[in-house]
C-alpha positions in Angstrom: -35.2 -37.8 33.6 -33.8 -38.4 37.1 -36.2 -39.1 40.0 -36.7 -36.4 42.5 -35.7 -37.4 46.0 -38.6 -37.6 48.4 -36.9 -35.5 50.9 -36.1 -32.7 48.3 -38.0 -29.6 48.9 -39.5 -28.3 45.5 -38.7 -24.8 46.7 -34.8 -25.7 46.6 -35.0 -26.6 42.9 -33.3 -23.8 40.8 -35.0 -23.3 37.5 -33.0 -21.9 34.6 -33.5 -18.1 34.3 -34.1 -16.8 30.8 -31.6 -14.3 29.7 -33.1 -10.7 29.1 -33.7 -9.8 25.7 -31.1 -7.0 25.9 -28.4 -9.4 27.2 -29.1 -11.8 24.2 -29.0 -8.8 21.8 -25.6 -7.7 23.2 -24.1 -11.1 22.8 -25.4 -11.3 19.2 -24.0 -7.9 18.4 -20.6 -8.8 19.9 -20.4 -12.0 17.9 -21.4 -10.1 14.7 -18.6 -7.4 15.4 -16.0 -10.1 16.3 -16.8 -11.9 13.0 -17.0 -8.8 11.1 -13.6 -7.7 12.4 -12.1 -11.0 11.6 -13.5 -10.8 8.0 -12.1 -7.3 7.7 -8.6 -8.3 8.9 -8.6 -11.3 6.4 -9.7 -9.1 3.6 -7.0 -6.5 4.3 -4.4 -9.2 4.3 -5.8 -10.7 1.2 -5.6 -7.3 -0.6 -1.9 -6.8 0.7 -1.0 -10.2 -0.5 -2.5 -9.6 -3.9 -0.5 -6.3 -4.1 2.8 -8.3 -3.7 2.3 -10.0 -7.1 -0.1 -7.7 -9.2 1.1 -4.4 -10.3 -1.4 -1.6 -9.6 -3.0 -0.3 -12.7 -3.9 3.0 -11.0 -4.5 4.7 -7.4 -7.1 7.0 -6.1 -4.8 9.9 -6.4 -3.9 9.1 -10.0 -7.6 8.8 -10.8 -8.4 12.1 -9.3 -5.6 13.7 -11.1 -6.5 11.9 -14.4 -10.1 13.5 -13.8 -8.8 16.9 -13.0 -6.2 17.2 -15.8 -8.0 15.2 -18.4 -5.4 12.4 -18.4 -2.1 11.5 -16.8 1.1 9.9 -17.9 1.7 6.6 -16.0 3.5 3.4 -16.9 4.5 0.6 -14.7 8.0 -1.0 -15.1 9.6 -3.8 -13.3 12.7 -3.2 -10.9 14.8 -4.8 -13.5 13.9 -1.9 -15.9 14.8 0.8 -13.4 18.5 1.9 -13.1 19.8 0.8 -9.7 21.2 4.3 -9.2 17.5 5.6 -9.3 16.5 3.2 -6.5 19.5 4.2 -4.4 18.8 7.9 -5.2 15.1 7.6 -4.2 16.2 5.8 -0.8 18.9 8.4 -0.2 16.5 11.2 -0.6 13.4 9.9 1.2 14.4 7.1 3.6 18.1 6.3 4.0 17.3 3.7 6.6 14.9 1.9 4.4 16.6 -1.4 4.7 17.0 -1.1 8.6 13.4 -0.4 9.7 10.1 -2.5 9.7 8.1 0.3 8.0 8.0 2.9 10.7 11.2 4.8 11.4 10.7 5.9 15.0 13.7 8.1 15.1 12.5 10.0 12.0 9.0 10.4 13.5 10.5 11.7 16.7 12.7 14.2 14.8 9.7 15.2 12.9 7.8 15.9 16.0 10.7 17.8 17.7 10.9 20.1 14.7 7.4 21.0 15.0 6.0 19.1 12.1 8.0 21.0 9.6 9.8 18.1 8.2 8.3 14.7 7.2 8.8 11.5 9.1 7.1 9.2 6.6 9.1 6.2 5.4 8.9 5.0 1.8 6.8 2.0 3.0 4.3 4.5 4.6 4.3 6.5 1.4 3.5 3.3 -0.5 0.6 2.5 1.9 -0.8 6.0 1.6 -0.5 6.3 -2.2 -1.8 2.7 -3.0 -4.4 2.1 -0.3 -5.3 5.4 1.3 -6.2 9.0 0.4 -3.7 11.9 0.2 -5.1 14.3 2.7 -3.3 14.6 6.0 -6.0 13.7 8.6 -5.5 11.7 11.9 -7.7 8.8 10.7 -5.5 8.3 7.5 -2.3 8.4 9.6 -3.8 5.9 12.0 -4.7 3.6 9.2 -1.2 4.1 7.7 0.5 3.2 10.9 -1.5 -0.1 11.1 -1.2 -1.1 7.5 2.5 -0.2 7.0 3.8 -3.1 9.2 1.4 -5.5 7.5 2.9 -4.6 4.0 6.4 -4.9 5.4 5.5 -8.4 6.8 4.1 -9.6 3.4 6.2 -7.7 0.8 9.9 -7.8 0.5 11.7 -4.6 0.4 12.6 -4.7 -3.2 8.8 -4.9 -4.0 8.0 -1.9 -1.8 10.5 0.2 -3.4 9.4 -1.0 -6.9 5.9 0.1 -6.3 6.9 3.3 -4.8 9.1 4.3 -7.8 6.1 3.5 -10.1 3.4 5.3 -8.4 5.1 8.4 -7.1 4.3 11.8 -8.6 7.3 13.4 -10.4 5.5 16.3 -12.2 1.9 17.4 -12.6 0.2 14.4 -14.3 3.3 12.5 -14.5 3.5 9.2 -12.3 6.1 6.6 -12.1 9.8 6.8 -12.9 9.5 5.5 -16.5 7.0 8.3 -17.4 9.3 10.8 -15.5 12.4 9.8 -17.3 10.9 10.0 -20.5 9.2 13.3 -19.9 12.3 15.1 -18.4 15.2 13.4 -20.1 13.9 11.5 -23.1 15.4 8.3 -21.8 13.9 5.0 -20.2 14.1 4.5 -16.5 16.7 1.8 -17.1 19.1 4.2 -18.7 19.1 7.0 -16.1 22.4 8.4 -15.1 23.4 9.3 -11.5 22.8 12.9 -12.2 19.4 12.4 -13.7 18.4 10.0 -10.9 19.4 12.4 -8.3 17.4 15.3 -10.1 14.3 13.0 -10.1 14.8 12.2 -6.4 15.0 15.9 -5.6 11.6 16.6 -6.9 9.8 13.8 -5.0 8.8 15.9 -2.0 7.1 18.6 -4.1 6.8 17.4 -7.7 4.3 20.2 -8.7 6.7 23.1 -7.9 10.0 21.5 -8.8 11.4 20.8 -12.3 14.0 18.1 -12.5 15.3 19.3 -15.8 15.7 23.0 -14.5 16.6 22.9 -10.8 17.4 26.0 -8.9 20.9 26.5 -7.5 19.7 25.3 -4.1 18.0 22.2 -5.5 21.0 21.4 -7.7 22.9 21.3 -4.4 20.4 19.0 -3.0 20.7 16.7 -6.0 24.5 16.6 -5.4 23.9 15.7 -1.7 21.5 12.8 -3.0 24.1 11.6 -5.3 26.6 11.4 -2.4 24.1 9.7 -0.2 23.2 7.1 -2.9 26.9 6.2 -3.2 27.3 6.1 0.6 24.4 3.7 1.2 25.8 1.5 -1.6 29.1 1.4 0.2 27.8 0.8 3.7 25.2 -1.8 2.9 22.0 0.1 3.4 21.1 -0.7 -0.1 21.6 -4.5 0.3 17.8 -5.3 0.9 16.7 -4.1 -2.6 19.6 -4.4 -5.0 21.7 -7.4 -6.1 25.1 -7.9 -4.5 26.8 -7.8 -7.8 25.4 -4.4 -8.8 
């Protein structure tokens, strides 16, 4: 311990002041919150990373519909077992710029806002996040989480995986989830054998699967299906399908 100078006035010595209990408590709470936030972020990224490689066996919405209906038809198939024209049709119908954005299509969101909310601005990536990780009700909290999680999924998953999961967990009819179950239910074929007409019809029902019948579309929806077929061919020609399909397709 250093010796005190003979000329040093004892009154000039500054003794350490103990922090008030409230200040110590605030510091402790702040540290706990920071650690908790870091753990939560790591957990979310871990779940997203797992989702890149492991196929979902169900979702919250599928579970709720299974409980309500007493069972659902759901079967996950790989992208190799889905007709390429089905993938292009879904993109043409729901998110034509799927290969061009990073999860949020700002132009589509602005268009939706300008139309007064009458049209959706959600991308396929957002729909995957909502269907796989969140809940279906349209609330601000869900939309906020969706906006945060979607870029993270885009960062970790390739586009092909996003579209693969989308086609497998989307609802195509009441109690019918995934393109394999839908192809068999509507047309009696596997998803790999869907024709361009059948694929466009399935894509037509995606916005409202409980009120549209892919096997028996009205005149207006048959016209919509024809537009989707044209759109699928267009994005194939102009390269907007390059991120999820092989070049030799």
